[in-house]
N, C-alpha and C positions, 0 to 999 in steps of 0.2 A: 504494500500500500504506500510506503514511503517513496517508492520509485515512480509513482504516478506523476506525469508532467505538470499537472496543475499544482500539486503540493510543492514542487521545486520552486515555483514562482510566487507562491502565496506569501512567504516571508518578505521577499524584496518589495513586492507590490504593497503589502501592508505597511512596511517601513516608509515607503515613498509617500503614501497617503497620509500617514501620521506626520511626516516632516512637513508636507504641504499645509495640513490643517494647523500644525504648531506655528508655522510661519504666519498664517493668517491671524491666529490668536495674538501673536506677538505684535504684529503691525497694528491691530486694533487697540491693544493695550498701550502702545507707544504713541498713538496718534495724539497730537496736541489737543488740548481742551479748549483752545480758542475758537470762537465762532468764525465761520468763513467771512471774508470781507464782503461788504455789500456789492451788489452788481454794479457795473459801470453804468452811468446814466444813459449813454448811447445804446447800450444793450437793452436797458429797461424800456426806452422809448420804442425801439424796434419790436420788442415783445408786445408792447401795448398796441402798436400799429397793426400787428398781425391779426389781432382779434377784432379790429374796427372795420366798419364799411370803408370802402376805398376813399371816398371823399373826406371822411373824418380822419382817416390815417394820414392823408395829405395835409390836412390842417394841423395835425399833431406834429408831423415832421417839420413843416414850415415854421410853426411857432417855436419849436425847439431850436431850429437853425437861427432864428432871429434873436432869441433870448440868450442863447448860450454859444456865442461865437468863439470864445476862448477855451472851450472844453478840450480841444486837441493839445493844448499846452499843459494840461493837468499832470500827466505822468512825469514830464520833465520838471515841473514845479515841485512835485512830491519828492523826487529824487534829490533835487537841489536842497530842499528843506532838510532831508536826512543828512546830507553832506554838511550843512551848516550846524546841525545838532552835534554831529560827530566832532567837528572842528571846535565847537564851543566846549565840549566835554574834555577835549585834549589840551585846551589852552591852559597854560600856567602863567600866572596864578589864575585859578578858576574864577570866572565872573558870572555869578548867578543871574545878574540882571541881563546879560547878553542872551543866556539861554531862555529866560522868561520872555524876552523880546521876540526871539525866534518862534516860540510857541504861540505868542500873541499874534504875530504876523501870519502864521499858518492857520490859526483859527479864523482870522479875518478872511483869508483866501477861501477856506472851506465854506464859511458863511456866505460869501459872495457867490460861490458855485451853487449852494443850496438855494439862494434867492433866485438865481437865474433859472434853475430847474423848476422851482415852484411857480415863478412868473410864467414860464412857458406852459405849464400845465393849466394854470388858471386861464391864460389867454386862449389856449386851445379849447378848453371846456366851454368857454363863453361862445365860441364860434361853431361848436359841434352840434349835430342833430341830437335830439333826445335819445334816439337809439344808441348813438355813439357814446354819449355820456353814461348811459346805463351799462353798456358793454365795458366801458372803462372802469366803472365801479365794481365790476365782477372780476377784473384782472387780478391775478396773483403772481408774484414773481416766481420764476422757475428756480429750482434748487441750483446751487452753484455747480459749475462743471468741474470735472476732475474728481 
């Protein structure tokens, strides 16, 4: 019975399956507990536009283009802010006011971006059909990719 071909492969296959499942368990355990970042505004607008009637989708896209012209600079600005934070933390003697100013400026930039997005949505909703506004009210963001 020990010479049966299936029995010769049973132990290696079992070990491979256990190693795979153990790897999955470890990656789940080591996964960071931080929530995923919020979706990019451009992605959210496109997701919203997908569920809208064509005319309302065009209104939403146009409103976003008018209210958020500097969105394409956002990733560069974010990286620039991180570089400034790193530089401030490495500066000797440490200047807490400089770091506070960097955080304050970053907050002002984020607030301006939020104001642009909110303004675009209010403007678009004002011009949309009733059906479009109702569909927009039912929109839920997709889970983050990856």
